[in-house]
Backbone atoms as SQL, in Angstrom:
CREATE TABLE atoms (id INTEGER PRIMARY KEY, chain TEXT, resi INTEGER, resn TEXT, atom TEXT, x REAL, y REAL, z REAL);
INSERT INTO atoms VALUES
  (1, 'A', 1, 'SER', 'N', 0.844, -1.193, 0.000),
  (2, 'A', 1, 'SER', 'CA', 0.000, 0.000, 0.000),
  (3, 'A', 1, 'SER', 'C', 0.874, 1.236, 0.000),
  (4, 'A', 2, 'SER', 'N', 0.365, 2.304, -0.564),
  (5, 'A', 2, 'SER', 'CA', 1.132, 3.546, -0.583),
  (6, 'A', 2, 'SER', 'C', 0.366, 4.595, 0.192),
  (7, 'A', 3, 'GLY', 'N', 1.071, 5.607, 0.631),
  (8, 'A', 3, 'GLY', 'CA', 0.400, 6.655, 1.375),
  (9, 'A', 3, 'GLY', 'C', 1.325, 7.780, 1.729),
  (10, 'A', 4, 'ILE', 'N', 0.708, 8.824, 2.255),
  (11, 'A', 4, 'ILE', 'CA', 1.465, 9.995, 2.689),
  (12, 'A', 4, 'ILE', 'C', 1.040, 10.318, 4.108),
  (13, 'A', 5, 'ASN', 'N', 1.987, 10.439, 4.991),
  (14, 'A', 5, 'ASN', 'CA', 1.723, 10.910, 6.341),
  (15, 'A', 5, 'ASN', 'C', 2.027, 12.399, 6.293),
  (16, 'A', 6, 'ALA', 'N', 0.993, 13.210, 6.021),
  (17, 'A', 6, 'ALA', 'CA', 1.182, 14.640, 5.790),
  (18, 'A', 6, 'ALA', 'C', 1.801, 15.357, 6.991),
  (19, 'A', 7, 'GLU', 'N', 1.483, 14.894, 8.181),
  (20, 'A', 7, 'GLU', 'CA', 1.994, 15.568, 9.382),
  (21, 'A', 7, 'GLU', 'C', 3.522, 15.562, 9.408),
  (22, 'A', 8, 'TYR', 'N', 4.130, 14.498, 8.936),
  (23, 'A', 8, 'TYR', 'CA', 5.579, 14.400, 8.987),
  (24, 'A', 8, 'TYR', 'C', 6.247, 14.436, 7.621),
  (25, 'A', 9, 'GLY', 'N', 5.467, 14.584, 6.554),
  (26, 'A', 9, 'GLY', 'CA', 6.044, 14.657, 5.222),
  (27, 'A', 9, 'GLY', 'C', 6.654, 13.355, 4.756),
  (28, 'A', 10, 'GLU', 'N', 6.227, 12.220, 5.309),
  (29, 'A', 10, 'GLU', 'CA', 6.766, 10.934, 4.905),
  (30, 'A', 10, 'GLU', 'C', 6.001, 10.411, 3.702),
  (31, 'A', 11, 'HIS', 'N', 6.706, 9.992, 2.695),
  (32, 'A', 11, 'HIS', 'CA', 6.108, 9.377, 1.519),
  (33, 'A', 11, 'HIS', 'C', 6.583, 7.933, 1.477),
  (34, 'A', 12, 'THR', 'N', 5.658, 6.986, 1.493),
  (35, 'A', 12, 'THR', 'CA', 6.053, 5.586, 1.437),
  (36, 'A', 12, 'THR', 'C', 5.308, 4.890, 0.312),
  (37, 'A', 13, 'GLU', 'N', 5.930, 3.898, -0.243),
  (38, 'A', 13, 'GLU', 'CA', 5.341, 3.057, -1.291),
  (39, 'A', 13, 'GLU', 'C', 5.772, 1.648, -0.944),
  (40, 'A', 14, 'MET', 'N', 4.821, 0.794, -0.607),
  (41, 'A', 14, 'MET', 'CA', 5.124, -0.592, -0.237),
  (42, 'A', 14, 'MET', 'C', 6.147, -0.621, 0.902),
  (43, 'A', 15, 'GLY', 'N', 6.032, 0.302, 1.860),
  (44, 'A', 15, 'GLY', 'CA', 6.914, 0.329, 3.018),
  (45, 'A', 15, 'GLY', 'C', 8.279, 0.956, 2.790),
  (46, 'A', 16, 'LYS', 'N', 8.577, 1.416, 1.565),
  (47, 'A', 16, 'LYS', 'CA', 9.878, 2.034, 1.263),
  (48, 'A', 16, 'LYS', 'C', 9.794, 3.543, 1.496),
  (49, 'A', 17, 'LEU', 'N', 10.775, 4.094, 2.178),
  (50, 'A', 17, 'LEU', 'CA', 10.839, 5.526, 2.439),
  (51, 'A', 17, 'LEU', 'C', 11.403, 6.238, 1.216),
  (52, 'A', 18, 'PHE', 'N', 10.688, 7.245, 0.721),
  (53, 'A', 18, 'PHE', 'CA', 11.165, 8.022, -0.421),
  (54, 'A', 18, 'PHE', 'C', 11.800, 9.306, 0.059),
  (55, 'A', 19, 'LEU', 'N', 12.978, 9.601, -0.485),
  (56, 'A', 19, 'LEU', 'CA', 13.699, 10.810, -0.126),
  (57, 'A', 19, 'LEU', 'C', 13.771, 11.727, -1.336),
  (58, 'A', 20, 'GLU', 'N', 13.706, 13.034, -1.092),
  (59, 'A', 20, 'GLU', 'CA', 13.797, 14.028, -2.158),
  (60, 'A', 20, 'GLU', 'C', 15.253, 14.443, -2.351),
  (61, 'A', 21, 'HIS', 'N', 15.542, 15.022, -3.518),
  (62, 'A', 21, 'HIS', 'CA', 16.858, 15.604, -3.781),
  (63, 'A', 21, 'HIS', 'C', 16.632, 17.082, -4.082),
  (64, 'A', 22, 'PRO', 'N', 17.343, 17.982, -3.403),
  (65, 'A', 22, 'PRO', 'CA', 17.094, 19.419, -3.582),
  (66, 'A', 22, 'PRO', 'C', 17.672, 20.011, -4.862),
  (67, 'A', 23, 'GLY', 'N', 18.389, 19.202, -5.671),
  (68, 'A', 23, 'GLY', 'CA', 19.041, 19.739, -6.861),
  (69, 'A', 23, 'GLY', 'C', 20.356, 20.396, -6.476),
  (70, 'A', 24, 'GLY', 'N', 21.088, 20.873, -7.468),
  (71, 'A', 24, 'GLY', 'CA', 22.377, 21.507, -7.197),
  (72, 'A', 24, 'GLY', 'C', 23.462, 20.473, -6.985),
  (73, 'A', 25, 'THR', 'N', 24.677, 20.960, -6.810),
  (74, 'A', 25, 'THR', 'CA', 25.811, 20.055, -6.601),
  (75, 'A', 25, 'THR', 'C', 26.521, 20.307, -5.273),
  (76, 'A', 26, 'ARG', 'N', 26.464, 21.532, -4.750),
  (77, 'A', 26, 'ARG', 'CA', 27.084, 21.850, -3.443),
  (78, 'A', 26, 'ARG', 'C', 26.024, 21.583, -2.388),
  (79, 'A', 27, 'LEU', 'N', 26.091, 20.406, -1.766),
  (80, 'A', 27, 'LEU', 'CA', 24.998, 19.900, -0.941),
  (81, 'A', 27, 'LEU', 'C', 25.352, 19.811, 0.537),
  (82, 'A', 28, 'TYR', 'N', 24.294, 19.774, 1.353),
  (83, 'A', 28, 'TYR', 'CA', 24.419, 19.543, 2.788),
  (84, 'A', 28, 'TYR', 'C', 23.633, 18.282, 3.108),
  (85, 'A', 29, 'SER', 'N', 24.246, 17.390, 3.891),
  (86, 'A', 29, 'SER', 'CA', 23.600, 16.131, 4.240),
  (87, 'A', 29, 'SER', 'C', 23.670, 15.899, 5.740),
  (88, 'A', 30, 'CYS', 'N', 22.885, 14.936, 6.210),
  (89, 'A', 30, 'CYS', 'CA', 22.919, 14.514, 7.608),
  (90, 'A', 30, 'CYS', 'C', 24.286, 13.888, 7.876),
  (91, 'A', 31, 'ALA', 'N', 24.944, 14.311, 8.945),
  (92, 'A', 31, 'ALA', 'CA', 26.276, 13.787, 9.271),
  (93, 'A', 31, 'ALA', 'C', 26.220, 12.316, 9.671),
  (94, 'A', 32, 'LYS', 'N', 25.088, 11.878, 10.230),
  (95, 'A', 32, 'LYS', 'CA', 24.986, 10.503, 10.712),
  (96, 'A', 32, 'LYS', 'C', 24.736, 9.496, 9.588),
  (97, 'A', 33, 'CYS', 'N', 23.789, 9.811, 8.667),
  (98, 'A', 33, 'CYS', 'CA', 23.407, 8.807, 7.659),
  (99, 'A', 33, 'CYS', 'C', 23.617, 9.256, 6.208),
  (100, 'A', 34, 'SER', 'N', 24.090, 10.480, 5.999),
  (101, 'A', 34, 'SER', 'CA', 24.397, 11.041, 4.678),
  (102, 'A', 34, 'SER', 'C', 23.178, 11.345, 3.795),
  (103, 'A', 35, 'THR', 'N', 21.987, 11.381, 4.366),
  (104, 'A', 35, 'THR', 'CA', 20.804, 11.764, 3.587),
  (105, 'A', 35, 'THR', 'C', 20.932, 13.227, 3.181),
  (106, 'A', 36, 'VAL', 'N', 20.742, 13.528, 1.894),
  (107, 'A', 36, 'VAL', 'CA', 20.852, 14.897, 1.397),
  (108, 'A', 36, 'VAL', 'C', 19.684, 15.722, 1.940),
  (109, 'A', 37, 'LEU', 'N', 19.996, 16.942, 2.429),
  (110, 'A', 37, 'LEU', 'CA', 18.993, 17.801, 3.061),
  (111, 'A', 37, 'LEU', 'C', 18.722, 19.091, 2.291),
  (112, 'A', 38, 'THR', 'N', 19.767, 19.716, 1.756),
  (113, 'A', 38, 'THR', 'CA', 19.590, 21.003, 1.082),
  (114, 'A', 38, 'THR', 'C', 20.829, 21.303, 0.242),
  (115, 'A', 39, 'ASN', 'N', 20.844, 22.455, -0.406),
  (116, 'A', 39, 'ASN', 'CA', 22.026, 22.833, -1.175),
  (117, 'A', 39, 'ASN', 'C', 22.433, 24.271, -0.875),
  (118, 'A', 40, 'ARG', 'N', 23.587, 24.651, -1.349),
  (119, 'A', 40, 'ARG', 'CA', 24.181, 25.961, -1.059),
  (120, 'A', 40, 'ARG', 'C', 23.290, 27.120, -1.516),
  (121, 'A', 41, 'GLU', 'N', 22.530, 26.935, -2.591),
  (122, 'A', 41, 'GLU', 'CA', 21.647, 27.997, -3.098),
  (123, 'A', 41, 'GLU', 'C', 20.598, 28.420, -2.077),
  (124, 'A', 42, 'TYR', 'N', 20.216, 27.507, -1.181),
  (125, 'A', 42, 'TYR', 'CA', 19.184, 27.795, -0.181),
  (126, 'A', 42, 'TYR', 'C', 19.750, 28.359, 1.124),
  (127, 'A', 43, 'LEU', 'N', 21.079, 28.506, 1.208),
  (128, 'A', 43, 'LEU', 'CA', 21.715, 29.023, 2.423),
  (129, 'A', 43, 'LEU', 'C', 21.452, 30.527, 2.537),
  (130, 'A', 44, 'VAL', 'N', 20.856, 30.935, 3.658),
  (131, 'A', 44, 'VAL', 'CA', 20.542, 32.347, 3.908),
  (132, 'A', 44, 'VAL', 'C', 21.615, 32.985, 4.776),
  (133, 'A', 45, 'SER', 'N', 22.041, 32.282, 5.839),
  (134, 'A', 45, 'SER', 'CA', 23.004, 32.857, 6.771),
  (135, 'A', 45, 'SER', 'C', 23.768, 31.765, 7.518),
  (136, 'A', 46, 'THR', 'N', 25.035, 32.070, 7.833),
  (137, 'A', 46, 'THR', 'CA', 25.860, 31.168, 8.647),
  (138, 'A', 46, 'THR', 'C', 26.089, 31.768, 10.033),
  (139, 'A', 47, 'ARG', 'N', 25.328, 32.809, 10.380),
  (140, 'A', 47, 'ARG', 'CA', 25.583, 33.560, 11.616),
  (141, 'A', 47, 'ARG', 'C', 24.591, 33.231, 12.722),
  (142, 'A', 48, 'PHE', 'N', 24.277, 31.965, 12.888),
  (143, 'A', 48, 'PHE', 'CA', 23.351, 31.540, 13.932),
  (144, 'A', 48, 'PHE', 'C', 24.060, 30.618, 14.899),
  (145, 'A', 49, 'THR', 'N', 23.475, 30.461, 16.081),
  (146, 'A', 49, 'THR', 'CA', 24.017, 29.574, 17.098),
  (147, 'A', 49, 'THR', 'C', 22.928, 28.613, 17.534),
  (148, 'A', 50, 'GLY', 'N', 23.259, 27.328, 17.554),
  (149, 'A', 50, 'GLY', 'CA', 22.338, 26.297, 18.020),
  (150, 'A', 50, 'GLY', 'C', 22.858, 25.683, 19.298),
  (151, 'A', 51, 'SER', 'N', 22.256, 24.575, 19.710),
  (152, 'A', 51, 'SER', 'CA', 22.657, 23.934, 20.963),
  (153, 'A', 51, 'SER', 'C', 24.039, 23.290, 20.874),
  (154, 'A', 52, 'THR', 'N', 24.525, 23.020, 19.647),
  (155, 'A', 52, 'THR', 'CA', 25.844, 22.410, 19.475),
  (156, 'A', 52, 'THR', 'C', 26.892, 23.413, 19.001),
  (157, 'A', 53, 'GLY', 'N', 26.512, 24.695, 18.916),
  (158, 'A', 53, 'GLY', 'CA', 27.452, 25.712, 18.419),
  (159, 'A', 53, 'GLY', 'C', 26.911, 26.379, 17.171),
  (160, 'A', 54, 'ARG', 'N', 27.785, 26.569, 16.196),
  (161, 'A', 54, 'ARG', 'CA', 27.426, 27.258, 14.960),
  (162, 'A', 54, 'ARG', 'C', 26.260, 26.572, 14.242),
  (163, 'A', 55, 'ALA', 'N', 25.388, 27.399, 13.647),
  (164, 'A', 55, 'ALA', 'CA', 24.222, 26.874, 12.929),
  (165, 'A', 55, 'ALA', 'C', 23.953, 27.731, 11.701),
  (166, 'A', 56, 'PHE', 'N', 23.359, 27.114, 10.672),
  (167, 'A', 56, 'PHE', 'CA', 23.083, 27.787, 9.407),
  (168, 'A', 56, 'PHE', 'C', 21.573, 27.910, 9.194),
  (169, 'A', 57, 'LEU', 'N', 21.141, 29.026, 8.602),
  (170, 'A', 57, 'LEU', 'CA', 19.736, 29.239, 8.257),
  (171, 'A', 57, 'LEU', 'C', 19.550, 28.968, 6.769),
  (172, 'A', 58, 'PHE', 'N', 18.575, 28.116, 6.434),
  (173, 'A', 58, 'PHE', 'CA', 18.261, 27.769, 5.050),
  (174, 'A', 58, 'PHE', 'C', 16.815, 28.106, 4.732),
  (175, 'A', 59, 'LYS', 'N', 16.550, 28.529, 3.479),
  (176, 'A', 59, 'LYS', 'CA', 15.174, 28.823, 3.092),
  (177, 'A', 59, 'LYS', 'C', 14.420, 27.582, 2.646),
  (178, 'A', 60, 'LYS', 'N', 15.132, 26.493, 2.315),
  (179, 'A', 60, 'LYS', 'CA', 14.460, 25.246, 1.947),
  (180, 'A', 60, 'LYS', 'C', 15.325, 24.067, 2.358),
  (181, 'A', 61, 'VAL', 'N', 14.691, 23.082, 3.016),
  (182, 'A', 61, 'VAL', 'CA', 15.361, 21.846, 3.411),
  (183, 'A', 61, 'VAL', 'C', 14.376, 20.706, 3.140),
  (184, 'A', 62, 'VAL', 'N', 14.855, 19.591, 2.594),
  (185, 'A', 62, 'VAL', 'CA', 13.999, 18.437, 2.320),
  (186, 'A', 62, 'VAL', 'C', 14.395, 17.280, 3.233),
  (187, 'A', 63, 'ASN', 'N', 13.591, 16.233, 3.214),
  (188, 'A', 63, 'ASN', 'CA', 13.865, 14.995, 3.955),
  (189, 'A', 63, 'ASN', 'C', 13.910, 15.204, 5.468),
  (190, 'A', 64, 'LEU', 'N', 12.936, 15.965, 5.956),
  (191, 'A', 64, 'LEU', 'CA', 12.844, 16.252, 7.388),
  (192, 'A', 64, 'LEU', 'C', 11.586, 15.654, 8.002),
  (193, 'A', 65, 'LEU', 'N', 11.688, 15.336, 9.266),
  (194, 'A', 65, 'LEU', 'CA', 10.534, 15.054, 10.116),
  (195, 'A', 65, 'LEU', 'C', 10.417, 16.251, 11.043),
  (196, 'A', 66, 'MET', 'N', 9.186, 16.687, 11.346),
  (197, 'A', 66, 'MET', 'CA', 8.997, 17.860, 12.199),
  (198, 'A', 66, 'MET', 'C', 8.194, 17.507, 13.437),
  (199, 'A', 67, 'SER', 'N', 8.580, 18.111, 14.556),
  (200, 'A', 67, 'SER', 'CA', 7.857, 17.922, 15.809),
  (201, 'A', 67, 'SER', 'C', 6.613, 18.811, 15.820),
  (202, 'A', 68, 'GLU', 'N', 5.856, 18.706, 16.879),
  (203, 'A', 68, 'GLU', 'CA', 4.748, 19.632, 17.100),
  (204, 'A', 68, 'GLU', 'C', 5.334, 21.027, 17.325),
  (205, 'A', 69, 'LYS', 'N', 4.521, 22.064, 17.139),
  (206, 'A', 69, 'LYS', 'CA', 4.957, 23.442, 17.400),
  (207, 'A', 69, 'LYS', 'C', 5.120, 23.641, 18.907),
  (208, 'A', 70, 'HIS', 'N', 6.121, 24.426, 19.277),
  (209, 'A', 70, 'HIS', 'CA', 6.277, 24.814, 20.672),
  (210, 'A', 70, 'HIS', 'C', 6.955, 26.181, 20.752),
  (211, 'A', 71, 'GLU', 'N', 6.781, 26.831, 21.881),
  (212, 'A', 71, 'GLU', 'CA', 7.349, 28.162, 22.090),
  (213, 'A', 71, 'GLU', 'C', 8.770, 28.035, 22.612),
  (214, 'A', 72, 'ARG', 'N', 9.655, 28.908, 22.116),
  (215, 'A', 72, 'ARG', 'CA', 11.037, 28.910, 22.585),
  (216, 'A', 72, 'ARG', 'C', 11.501, 30.356, 22.715),
  (217, 'A', 73, 'MET', 'N', 12.040, 30.688, 23.881),
  (218, 'A', 73, 'MET', 'CA', 12.637, 32.008, 24.076),
  (219, 'A', 73, 'MET', 'C', 14.084, 31.932, 23.603),
  (220, 'A', 74, 'MET', 'N', 14.439, 32.852, 22.723),
  (221, 'A', 74, 'MET', 'CA', 15.801, 32.891, 22.193),
  (222, 'A', 74, 'MET', 'C', 16.368, 34.281, 22.443),
  (223, 'A', 75, 'LEU', 'N', 17.626, 34.478, 22.130),
  (224, 'A', 75, 'LEU', 'CA', 18.245, 35.784, 22.310),
  (225, 'A', 75, 'LEU', 'C', 17.510, 36.870, 21.524),
  (226, 'A', 76, 'THR', 'N', 16.886, 36.477, 20.408),
  (227, 'A', 76, 'THR', 'CA', 16.189, 37.433, 19.539),
  (228, 'A', 76, 'THR', 'C', 14.698, 37.533, 19.838),
  (229, 'A', 77, 'GLY', 'N', 14.249, 36.941, 20.948),
  (230, 'A', 77, 'GLY', 'CA', 12.842, 37.052, 21.342),
  (231, 'A', 77, 'GLY', 'C', 12.113, 35.716, 21.320),
  (232, 'A', 78, 'ARG', 'N', 10.781, 35.818, 21.481),
  (233, 'A', 78, 'ARG', 'CA', 9.933, 34.625, 21.536),
  (234, 'A', 78, 'ARG', 'C', 9.622, 34.145, 20.119),
  (235, 'A', 79, 'HIS', 'N', 9.791, 32.846, 19.915),
  (236, 'A', 79, 'HIS', 'CA', 9.505, 32.232, 18.618),
  (237, 'A', 79, 'HIS', 'C', 8.663, 30.980, 18.818),
  (238, 'A', 80, 'ILE', 'N', 7.847, 30.658, 17.826),
  (239, 'A', 80, 'ILE', 'CA', 7.168, 29.377, 17.769),
  (240, 'A', 80, 'ILE', 'C', 7.967, 28.551, 16.757),
  (241, 'A', 81, 'VAL', 'N', 8.447, 27.388, 17.190),
  (242, 'A', 81, 'VAL', 'CA', 9.321, 26.575, 16.363),
  (243, 'A', 81, 'VAL', 'C', 8.861, 25.119, 16.346),
  (244, 'A', 82, 'ARG', 'N', 9.413, 24.365, 15.412),
  (245, 'A', 82, 'ARG', 'CA', 9.273, 22.903, 15.360),
  (246, 'A', 82, 'ARG', 'C', 10.687, 22.347, 15.294),
  (247, 'A', 83, 'ASP', 'N', 11.006, 21.376, 16.125),
  (248, 'A', 83, 'ASP', 'CA', 12.292, 20.709, 16.000),
  (249, 'A', 83, 'ASP', 'C', 12.258, 19.881, 14.717),
  (250, 'A', 84, 'VAL', 'N', 13.400, 19.797, 14.020),
  (251, 'A', 84, 'VAL', 'CA', 13.471, 19.014, 12.794),
  (252, 'A', 84, 'VAL', 'C', 14.507, 17.912, 12.948),
  (253, 'A', 85, 'SER', 'N', 14.175, 16.754, 12.369),
  (254, 'A', 85, 'SER', 'CA', 15.048, 15.578, 12.399),
  (255, 'A', 85, 'SER', 'C', 15.190, 15.029, 10.998),
  (256, 'A', 86, 'CYS', 'N', 16.267, 14.309, 10.769),
  (257, 'A', 86, 'CYS', 'CA', 16.491, 13.636, 9.495),
  (258, 'A', 86, 'CYS', 'C', 15.402, 12.582, 9.301),
  (259, 'A', 87, 'LYS', 'N', 14.789, 12.582, 8.135),
  (260, 'A', 87, 'LYS', 'CA', 13.712, 11.633, 7.837),
  (261, 'A', 87, 'LYS', 'C', 14.197, 10.186, 7.876),
  (262, 'A', 88, 'LYS', 'N', 15.447, 9.945, 7.488),
  (263, 'A', 88, 'LYS', 'CA', 15.945, 8.572, 7.407),
  (264, 'A', 88, 'LYS', 'C', 16.389, 8.014, 8.763),
  (265, 'A', 89, 'CYS', 'N', 17.267, 8.743, 9.477),
  (266, 'A', 89, 'CYS', 'CA', 17.828, 8.189, 10.729),
  (267, 'A', 89, 'CYS', 'C', 17.199, 8.771, 11.994),
  (268, 'A', 90, 'LYS', 'N', 16.333, 9.766, 11.833),
  (269, 'A', 90, 'LYS', 'CA', 15.579, 10.377, 12.945),
  (270, 'A', 90, 'LYS', 'C', 16.437, 11.205, 13.916),
  (271, 'A', 91, 'THR', 'N', 17.673, 11.537, 13.528),
  (272, 'A', 91, 'THR', 'CA', 18.536, 12.373, 14.370),
  (273, 'A', 91, 'THR', 'C', 18.035, 13.815, 14.343),
  (274, 'A', 92, 'LYS', 'N', 17.894, 14.435, 15.518),
  (275, 'A', 92, 'LYS', 'CA', 17.488, 15.839, 15.588),
  (276, 'A', 92, 'LYS', 'C', 18.650, 16.687, 15.087),
  (277, 'A', 93, 'ILE', 'N', 18.382, 17.552, 14.085),
  (278, 'A', 93, 'ILE', 'CA', 19.457, 18.326, 13.454),
  (279, 'A', 93, 'ILE', 'C', 19.228, 19.832, 13.474),
  (280, 'A', 94, 'GLY', 'N', 18.097, 20.278, 14.022),
  (281, 'A', 94, 'GLY', 'CA', 17.845, 21.712, 14.064),
  (282, 'A', 94, 'GLY', 'C', 16.394, 22.031, 14.363),
  (283, 'A', 95, 'TRP', 'N', 15.924, 23.167, 13.844),
  (284, 'A', 95, 'TRP', 'CA', 14.535, 23.575, 14.045),
  (285, 'A', 95, 'TRP', 'C', 14.056, 24.456, 12.900),
  (286, 'A', 96, 'MET', 'N', 12.731, 24.576, 12.786),
  (287, 'A', 96, 'MET', 'CA', 12.117, 25.439, 11.789),
  (288, 'A', 96, 'MET', 'C', 11.345, 26.534, 12.518),
  (289, 'A', 97, 'TYR', 'N', 11.480, 27.760, 12.037),
  (290, 'A', 97, 'TYR', 'CA', 10.738, 28.880, 12.601),
  (291, 'A', 97, 'TYR', 'C', 9.334, 28.922, 12.009),
  (292, 'A', 98, 'GLU', 'N', 8.313, 28.816, 12.852),
  (293, 'A', 98, 'GLU', 'CA', 6.922, 28.951, 12.427),
  (294, 'A', 98, 'GLU', 'C', 6.454, 30.399, 12.563),
  (295, 'A', 99, 'PHE', 'N', 6.862, 31.035, 13.677),
  (296, 'A', 99, 'PHE', 'CA', 6.382, 32.382, 13.978),
  (297, 'A', 99, 'PHE', 'C', 7.410, 33.120, 14.819),
  (298, 'A', 100, 'ALA', 'N', 7.627, 34.379, 14.499),
  (299, 'A', 100, 'ALA', 'CA', 8.515, 35.239, 15.289),
  (300, 'A', 100, 'ALA', 'C', 7.696, 36.420, 15.791),
  (301, 'A', 101, 'GLU', 'N', 7.739, 36.657, 17.076),
  (302, 'A', 101, 'GLU', 'CA', 6.963, 37.745, 17.673),
  (303, 'A', 101, 'GLU', 'C', 7.488, 39.118, 17.257),
  (304, 'A', 102, 'GLU', 'N', 8.805, 39.264, 17.244),
  (305, 'A', 102, 'GLU', 'CA', 9.424, 40.531, 16.879),
  (306, 'A', 102, 'GLU', 'C', 9.376, 40.741, 15.367),
  (307, 'A', 103, 'GLY', 'N', 8.943, 41.907, 14.944),
  (308, 'A', 103, 'GLY', 'CA', 8.853, 42.222, 13.520),
  (309, 'A', 103, 'GLY', 'C', 10.160, 42.065, 12.778),
  (310, 'A', 104, 'THR', 'N', 11.265, 42.432, 13.435),
  (311, 'A', 104, 'THR', 'CA', 12.577, 42.349, 12.778),
  (312, 'A', 104, 'THR', 'C', 13.043, 40.909, 12.587),
  (313, 'A', 105, 'GLN', 'N', 12.371, 39.951, 13.236),
  (314, 'A', 105, 'GLN', 'CA', 12.770, 38.538, 13.162),
  (315, 'A', 105, 'GLN', 'C', 11.862, 37.711, 12.246),
  (316, 'A', 106, 'GLN', 'N', 10.830, 38.349, 11.691),
  (317, 'A', 106, 'GLN', 'CA', 9.843, 37.598, 10.910),
  (318, 'A', 106, 'GLN', 'C', 10.385, 37.042, 9.599),
  (319, 'A', 107, 'TYR', 'N', 11.524, 37.538, 9.131),
  (320, 'A', 107, 'TYR', 'CA', 12.133, 36.984, 7.911),
  (321, 'A', 107, 'TYR', 'C', 12.490, 35.505, 8.087),
  (322, 'A', 108, 'LYS', 'N', 12.624, 35.037, 9.341),
  (323, 'A', 108, 'LYS', 'CA', 12.988, 33.647, 9.630),
  (324, 'A', 108, 'LYS', 'C', 11.813, 32.684, 9.456),
  (325, 'A', 109, 'GLU', 'N', 10.598, 33.199, 9.454),
  (326, 'A', 109, 'GLU', 'CA', 9.414, 32.336, 9.432),
  (327, 'A', 109, 'GLU', 'C', 9.427, 31.423, 8.213),
  (328, 'A', 110, 'GLY', 'N', 9.217, 30.132, 8.443),
  (329, 'A', 110, 'GLY', 'CA', 9.215, 29.138, 7.377),
  (330, 'A', 110, 'GLY', 'C', 10.604, 28.653, 6.987),
  (331, 'A', 111, 'GLN', 'N', 11.642, 29.212, 7.611),
  (332, 'A', 111, 'GLN', 'CA', 13.009, 28.824, 7.296),
  (333, 'A', 111, 'GLN', 'C', 13.543, 27.862, 8.363),
  (334, 'A', 112, 'VAL', 'N', 14.623, 27.170, 8.024),
  (335, 'A', 112, 'VAL', 'CA', 15.131, 26.084, 8.864),
  (336, 'A', 112, 'VAL', 'C', 16.564, 26.340, 9.301),
  (337, 'A', 113, 'ILE', 'N', 16.801, 26.126, 10.586),
  (338, 'A', 113, 'ILE', 'CA', 18.163, 26.145, 11.146),
  (339, 'A', 113, 'ILE', 'C', 18.676, 24.719, 11.172),
  (340, 'A', 114, 'LEU', 'N', 19.877, 24.499, 10.614),
  (341, 'A', 114, 'LEU', 'CA', 20.554, 23.213, 10.729),
  (342, 'A', 114, 'LEU', 'C', 21.838, 23.433, 11.516),
  (343, 'A', 115, 'GLU', 'N', 22.058, 22.581, 12.509),
  (344, 'A', 115, 'GLU', 'CA', 23.248, 22.681, 13.359),
  (345, 'A', 115, 'GLU', 'C', 24.466, 22.215, 12.560),
  (346, 'A', 116, 'ARG', 'N', 25.486, 23.059, 12.483),
  (347, 'A', 116, 'ARG', 'CA', 26.671, 22.769, 11.672),
  (348, 'A', 116, 'ARG', 'C', 27.346, 21.464, 12.078),
  (349, 'A', 117, 'ALA', 'N', 27.375, 21.150, 13.361),
  (350, 'A', 117, 'ALA', 'CA', 28.029, 19.928, 13.845),
  (351, 'A', 117, 'ALA', 'C', 27.283, 18.665, 13.418),
  (352, 'A', 118, 'LEU', 'N', 26.030, 18.808, 12.991),
  (353, 'A', 118, 'LEU', 'CA', 25.192, 17.649, 12.682),
  (354, 'A', 118, 'LEU', 'C', 24.958, 17.441, 11.188),
  (355, 'A', 119, 'ILE', 'N', 25.590, 18.296, 10.359),
  (356, 'A', 119, 'ILE', 'CA', 25.463, 18.172, 8.903),
  (357, 'A', 119, 'ILE', 'C', 26.845, 18.166, 8.266),
  (358, 'A', 120, 'ARG', 'N', 26.910, 17.729, 7.014),
  (359, 'A', 120, 'ARG', 'CA', 28.151, 17.745, 6.246),
  (360, 'A', 120, 'ARG', 'C', 27.889, 18.460, 4.927),
  (361, 'A', 121, 'GLU', 'N', 28.874, 19.221, 4.470),
  (362, 'A', 121, 'GLU', 'CA', 28.790, 19.907, 3.186),
  (363, 'A', 121, 'GLU', 'C', 29.681, 19.160, 2.202),
  (364, 'A', 122, 'PHE', 'N', 29.166, 18.905, 1.005),
  (365, 'A', 122, 'PHE', 'CA', 29.978, 18.221, -0.002),
  (366, 'A', 122, 'PHE', 'C', 29.580, 18.673, -1.403),
  (367, 'A', 123, 'ASP', 'N', 30.472, 18.426, -2.323),
  (368, 'A', 123, 'ASP', 'CA', 30.242, 18.760, -3.725),
  (369, 'A', 123, 'ASP', 'C', 29.991, 17.459, -4.467),
  (370, 'A', 124, 'GLU', 'N', 28.739, 17.246, -4.873),
  (371, 'A', 124, 'GLU', 'CA', 28.353, 15.991, -5.531),
  (372, 'A', 124, 'GLU', 'C', 29.079, 15.792, -6.857),
  (373, 'A', 125, 'GLN', 'N', 29.329, 16.894, -7.559),
  (374, 'A', 125, 'GLN', 'CA', 29.970, 16.821, -8.870),
  (375, 'A', 125, 'GLN', 'C', 31.411, 16.342, -8.785),
  (376, 'A', 126, 'PHE', 'N', 32.136, 16.800, -7.760),
  (377, 'A', 126, 'PHE', 'CA', 33.557, 16.465, -7.645),
  (378, 'A', 126, 'PHE', 'C', 33.878, 15.520, -6.506),
  (379, 'A', 127, 'GLY', 'N', 32.895, 15.199, -5.680),
  (380, 'A', 127, 'GLY', 'CA', 33.099, 14.276, -4.586),
  (381, 'A', 127, 'GLY', 'C', 33.861, 14.859, -3.414),
  (382, 'A', 128, 'ASN', 'N', 34.022, 16.187, -3.380),
  (383, 'A', 128, 'ASN', 'CA', 34.745, 16.832, -2.284),
  (384, 'A', 128, 'ASN', 'C', 33.855, 16.958, -1.045),
  (385, 'A', 129, 'VAL', 'N', 34.412, 16.655, 0.114),
  (386, 'A', 129, 'VAL', 'CA', 33.728, 16.896, 1.376),
  (387, 'A', 129, 'VAL', 'C', 34.431, 18.058, 2.021),
  (388, 'A', 130, 'PHE', 'N', 33.658, 19.062, 2.446),
  (389, 'A', 130, 'PHE', 'CA', 34.243, 20.265, 3.037),
  (390, 'A', 130, 'PHE', 'C', 34.288, 20.134, 4.540),
  (391, 'A', 131, 'ALA', 'N', 35.368, 20.602, 5.151),
  (392, 'A', 131, 'ALA', 'CA', 35.552, 20.523, 6.603),
  (393, 'A', 131, 'ALA', 'C', 34.520, 21.376, 7.313),
  (394, 'A', 132, 'SER', 'N', 34.183, 20.957, 8.508),
  (395, 'A', 132, 'SER', 'CA', 33.201, 21.678, 9.339),
  (396, 'A', 132, 'SER', 'C', 33.761, 22.990, 9.826);
């Protein structure tokens, strides 16, 4: 049987998990299982901090599972966020901004933070892996 679990964005066909590819060649993947998550074109900023240190903001990320919405107080104010995990290995790798209370922070809404320590950057065309 095939189906879609819309809440988590899982697409299955006969029990097989389907993963998307974001296109491009300069890619970011899950450090644990190497599932491709996004590409360099979607990178908005490298000036964020997560629970593991440096974090990157992306405008589009694929192959994610999302938690329920919850409120989080951050240095930039109150935000409504969803924790995000790799669809394949279920490792928590960051969060998505649903809502920002402060007007100056609303540009983050709908965008995803990925923790730098939990992802890898590589060039699919040349097979290069870039250091963290």
